[in-house]
C-alpha positions in Angstrom: -22.3 -55.0 -51.0 -18.9 -55.1 -51.8 -16.3 -53.9 -49.4 -12.6 -54.4 -48.6 -11.7 -56.9 -45.5 -8.5 -56.6 -44.3 -7.6 -58.2 -41.4 -3.9 -57.6 -39.2 -1.8 -58.6 -36.4 0.6 -56.3 -34.2 2.6 -57.8 -31.8 2.2 -54.5 -29.8 0.6 -51.2 -30.2 -0.2 -47.9 -28.6 -2.9 -45.9 -30.1 -2.6 -42.6 -28.3 -5.2 -40.8 -26.8 -4.9 -37.2 -27.5 -5.7 -35.7 -24.1 -3.4 -37.7 -21.9 -0.2 -35.8 -21.1 1.6 -37.9 -17.9 1.3 -41.0 -19.2 0.4 -42.1 -23.1 -2.8 -44.2 -22.5 -4.3 -46.0 -25.3 -7.6 -46.8 -26.8 -8.4 -50.3 -26.9 -8.6 -50.2 -30.9 -7.4 -47.7 -33.4 -8.9 -44.8 -33.5 -11.2 -44.0 -37.1 -8.7 -41.1 -38.3 -5.2 -43.3 -37.5 -6.5 -46.5 -39.9 -8.1 -43.4 -42.3 -4.3 -41.6 -42.1 -2.3 -45.3 -42.5 -4.5 -46.3 -45.6 -3.9 -42.9 -47.0 0.0 -43.1 -46.4 0.4 -46.2 -47.9 -1.8 -45.6 -50.7 0.6 -42.3 -51.1 -2.7 -39.8 -51.4 -2.0 -36.4 -50.6 -5.8 -35.6 -51.2 -8.5 -37.5 -48.9 -10.2 -40.0 -50.0 -14.1 -40.4 -48.6 -14.2 -43.9 -46.9 -16.1 -45.2 -43.9 -14.7 -48.0 -42.0 -15.5 -50.7 -39.4 -13.1 -51.7 -36.7 -13.0 -54.8 -34.6 -10.5 -56.6 -33.0 -8.9 -57.9 -30.0 -5.6 -57.6 -27.6 -4.4 -60.3 -25.4 -3.0 -58.1 -22.4 -1.7 -55.2 -21.9 1.6 -53.3 -19.9 3.3 -50.2 -19.5 6.6 -49.4 -20.9 8.8 -46.5 -19.6 10.3 -43.7 -21.8 12.1 -40.5 -21.0 10.2 -37.7 -21.8 11.9 -34.3 -23.0 10.6 -31.1 -22.0 12.0 -27.9 -23.9 12.1 -24.9 -21.6 11.2 -21.3 -22.6 14.4 -20.2 -22.0 17.9 -21.1 -21.3 19.2 -22.5 -18.1 22.5 -22.4 -17.0 22.5 -24.0 -14.2 20.1 -26.8 -14.7 18.2 -29.4 -17.2 20.5 -30.6 -20.0 21.7 -28.3 -22.1 21.1 -29.4 -26.0 22.0 -28.1 -29.4 19.1 -28.3 -31.8 19.9 -29.8 -35.3 16.9 -28.0 -37.1 15.9 -24.8 -35.0 14.1 -23.2 -38.0 12.1 -26.6 -38.9 9.4 -28.3 -36.7 11.9 -30.4 -35.7 12.9 -31.7 -31.9 16.2 -33.7 -32.8 19.1 -32.2 -31.1 22.4 -33.5 -29.8 23.1 -33.2 -26.2 26.1 -30.9 -24.9 25.8 -31.2 -21.0 24.0 -32.2 -18.3 23.4 -30.8 -14.4 24.6 -33.5 -11.7 23.1 -31.4 -8.4 19.9 -30.2 -7.5 21.5 -26.2 -7.1 24.3 -24.8 -7.9 25.4 -26.0 -11.3 26.6 -23.9 -13.9 27.4 -25.1 -17.6 29.7 -21.9 -18.3 31.4 -22.4 -15.1 31.5 -26.1 -14.9 30.5 -26.7 -12.0 28.6 -30.0 -11.0 28.1 -31.1 -14.5 28.6 -34.3 -16.7 29.9 -33.1 -20.8 28.7 -34.6 -23.3 30.0 -33.2 -26.7 33.3 -31.1 -25.5 33.3 -29.1 -28.7 29.3 -27.9 -28.1 30.0 -27.2 -25.0 33.1 -25.3 -25.8 30.8 -23.0 -28.6 28.4 -22.4 -25.4 30.8 -20.7 -23.6 32.4 -18.8 -26.6 28.7 -17.1 -27.1 28.4 -16.2 -23.8 31.6 -14.5 -23.8 31.1 -12.9 -27.2 28.0 -11.5 -25.0 29.8 -10.0 -22.5 32.4 -8.5 -25.2 29.2 -6.7 -27.4 27.4 -5.8 -23.4 30.6 -4.1 -22.7 31.3 -2.6 -26.0 27.6 -1.1 -25.8 28.4 0.4 -22.1 31.7 1.8 -23.1 31.8 2.7 -26.4 28.4 2.8 -28.3 26.2 4.4 -25.2 28.9 7.1 -24.8 28.9 8.0 -28.6 25.0 7.7 -28.5 24.8 9.8 -25.9 26.8 12.9 -27.3 25.2 12.7 -30.2 21.8 12.9 -27.8 23.4 16.0 -26.5 24.0 17.4 -29.8 21.0 16.9 -31.2 19.1 18.7 -27.8 22.1 21.6 -28.5 20.8 21.8 -32.3 17.1 22.0 -31.1 17.6 25.3 -29.0 19.8 27.1 -31.5 16.6 26.2 -34.2 14.2 27.4 -32.0 16.3 31.0 -32.1 16.4 31.0 -35.9 13.5 32.0 -38.2 12.0 29.6 -40.2 13.3 28.7 -43.7 16.1 31.1 -43.3 19.8 29.8 -44.1 21.0 29.4 -40.8 17.7 27.2 -40.1 18.0 25.2 -42.6 21.4 24.0 -42.1 20.5 23.2 -38.7 18.2 20.8 -40.0 20.5 19.5 -42.4 23.0 18.8 -39.6 20.2 17.2 -37.5 19.4 14.9 -40.1 22.7 13.8 -40.6 23.1 13.2 -36.8 19.9 10.9 -36.6 21.5 8.9 -39.8 24.7 8.5 -37.6 22.5 7.8 -34.7 20.5 5.0 -36.6 23.5 3.5 -38.3 25.2 3.2 -34.7 22.6 1.2 -33.4 21.6 -0.8 -36.2 25.3 -2.1 -37.1 25.6 -3.0 -33.6 21.8 -5.2 -33.6 23.2 -6.3 -36.9 26.5 -7.7 -35.4 24.8 -8.9 -32.5 22.2 -10.9 -34.3 24.8 -12.5 -36.2 27.1 -13.4 -34.2 25.4 -14.2 -31.2 21.8 -14.2 -31.2 21.4 -16.7 -34.3 24.1 -19.2 -33.1 22.8 -19.2 -29.5 19.0 -19.9 -30.5 20.2 -23.0 -31.7 20.9 -23.7 -28.1 18.1 -24.9 -26.1 17.5 -26.3 -22.1 15.2 -29.3 -21.7 14.4 -31.4 -18.6 13.6 -35.1 -18.4 11.2 -37.1 -16.8 10.1 -40.8 -16.4 6.6 -41.3 -18.1 4.8 -44.4 -19.2 3.4 -45.8 -22.5 0.0 -48.0 -22.3 1.1 -51.2 -24.5 -1.4 -53.3 -25.9 0.1 -57.0 -26.4 -1.0 -59.1 -29.6 -3.5 -57.4 -31.3 -5.9 -58.4 -33.8 -7.3 -56.1 -35.9 -10.4 -56.7 -38.3 -11.1 -53.7 -40.4 -13.6 -53.4 -43.6 -13.7 -50.4 -46.0 -16.4 -49.0 -47.8 -15.4 -46.5 -50.6 -15.7 -46.3 -54.3 -13.9 -48.9 -56.3 -10.8 -46.8 -57.3 -10.0 -46.3 -53.9 -10.9 -49.8 -52.5 -8.6 -51.5 -55.9 -5.7 -48.8 -54.5 -6.1 -49.6 -50.8 -5.5 -53.8 -51.7 -2.8 -52.9 -54.0 -0.8 -51.0 -51.6 -1.9 -52.6 -48.3 1.8 -54.2 -47.8 3.1 -50.4 -47.7 1.3 -50.5 -44.6 4.4 -50.6 -42.1 2.2 -49.4 -38.8 -0.5 -48.4 -37.0 0.0 -46.2 -33.6 3.8 -45.7 -33.2 6.1 -46.1 -35.6 7.9 -49.1 -34.1 4.2 -50.6 -34.0 4.8 -53.0 -36.9 1.7 -54.4 -38.4 1.7 -57.8 -40.5 -1.2 -58.3 -42.8 -2.7 -61.5 -42.8 -5.5 -60.7 -45.3 -7.0 -58.1 -47.8 -9.9 -59.2 -50.0 -13.1 -58.1 -51.3 -16.0 -59.7 -49.5 -19.4 -59.2 -49.8 -21.9 -58.1 -46.8 -25.4 -57.8 -46.9 -28.3 -56.4 -44.1 -30.6 -59.5 -44.0 -29.4 -62.9 -41.7 -31.2 -65.3 -40.5 -30.0 -66.0 -36.9 -28.5 -63.4 -34.6 -24.8 -63.0 -34.7 -22.9 -62.7 -31.6 -19.5 -61.1 -32.2 -16.1 -62.4 -30.9 -14.4 -59.6 -31.2 -14.8 -56.2 -29.7 -15.9 -53.0 -31.6 -16.1 -49.2 -31.9 -20.3 -49.2 -32.5 -22.2 -46.1 -33.3 -23.9 -44.6 -30.7 -27.1 -44.9 -32.1 -27.5 -48.1 -33.0 -27.0 -49.0 -29.1 -29.6 -46.4 -28.1 -31.9 -47.5 -31.0 -31.4 -51.0 -29.9 -30.3 -52.1 -33.1 -27.2 -53.6 -31.5 -27.3 -55.3 -28.0 -24.3 -54.9 -25.6 -25.5 -57.2 -23.4 -25.6 -60.6 -25.3 -29.4 -62.2 -25.1 -30.9 -59.6 -22.6 -31.3 -57.4 -25.6 -30.8 -54.7 -23.3 -28.7 -52.0 -23.1 -25.7 -52.7 -20.9 -21.5 -51.3 -20.3 -19.6 -50.1 -22.3 -17.2 -47.0 -23.3 -18.3 -43.8 -25.0 -15.7 -42.3 -26.9 -15.6 -39.5 -29.5 -13.3 -40.5 -31.8 -11.9 -38.2 -34.7 -12.5 -39.3 -38.3 -11.5 -36.7 -41.0 -11.0 -33.3 -40.9 -11.1 -30.0 -42.7 -8.8 -27.2 -42.7 -10.4 -23.4 -41.2 -7.6 -21.0 -40.5 -5.0 -23.0 -40.8 -6.3 -25.7 -38.1 -7.7 -28.5 -38.5 -11.1 -29.0 -37.8 -12.2 -32.8 -37.0 -15.5 -34.5 -37.7 -16.1 -36.3 -34.3 -18.1 -39.9 -34.5 -20.0 -40.8 -31.1 -19.1 -44.5 -30.5 -19.4 -46.9 -27.8 -16.5 -49.1 -27.5 -18.6 -53.0 -27.0 -17.0 -56.4 -25.9 -19.9 -58.2 -26.0 -22.8 -57.4 -28.4 -24.8 -59.2 -30.5 -27.5 -58.4 -33.8 -29.9 -59.8 -35.9 -31.0 -56.9 -37.9 -29.1 -55.0 -40.6 -29.5 -51.0 -41.1 -27.8 -48.1 -42.7 -24.9 -48.6 -41.3 -25.0 -52.3 -40.1 -24.0 -55.2 -42.0 -23.3 -58.7 -41.8 -20.2 -60.6 -43.4 -20.7 -64.1 -43.2 -18.3 -65.3 -45.6 -15.5 -68.1 -45.6 -18.0 -69.5 -42.7 -16.9 -66.3 -40.3 -19.8 -64.4 -39.0 -18.8 -60.2 -38.7 -21.1 -57.2 -37.7 -19.9 -54.6 -39.7 -20.9 -51.0 -38.4 -19.6 -48.3 -40.9 -18.4 -44.7 -39.4 
């Protein structure tokens, strides 16, 4: 069977585990969905193309890199964290400009300028101007509009009492109804005008500001990574991937650049004369280990140590959510095989010997 083999290297990489929060731990090899997504992006695909892949590789060492984590608070705090202004608050974007930073543990105030580090004076003045405007709106509401609304409330009550003393559908009754309608419309207009003004002048501009807190966290980073990827798919898809493989810029983080060493078609077989011992680590289908078609401990032909993962592969959209197909695999560093099967093949071209397990 003809498949596409890609060999690439990365000087550093983090293949983030979804469940890690405090520190971004990494998988030892990129998950299936990461590779599939990167290949789709390189080819410019907007729809999913069926493919099965085999991922194996190795890395030289691992270290931790510090990074500053930004956590957005649910409300704007005048006395803590970092005051920021969002660049595109209506989009799914976390880009922002820093305005000012609180310096002390307590007692700070961005509005009053107490123990803060000013980063953008113009944006800080905009923030303070909005807070001043809110005070004026509240004062106007308390001293003007609320008093007018209170008079309207009393007038409505008075008309209700008068209406009770009138005969239904009499001329006087209908005049009171008409007056009630006018007063209710006036009441509605006063409330709506104040609401619209506050929304336009304060709520919308103020919603662009946010409070964030920072903390020091860490990435686990693999050093000097080498990956060997075999891809099984239809002929056109494989040709697309080969032609566009140099559009593949990174795997993992955006800064985890790749250098493609090889992209070529090779034949894989399901029968070999002698047992093959892999020189790479790989994701092996759990069922192959369980059924002793692949052996984790070289020579003993018994199940030994390995790390079990449930890896995402592809997904469907259901109720606007991604539902991933999970693959149960074992990450193994020492393994061998001597017989092929439905998902196990051997790449023995160019003097190389790879155990290829498609998932």
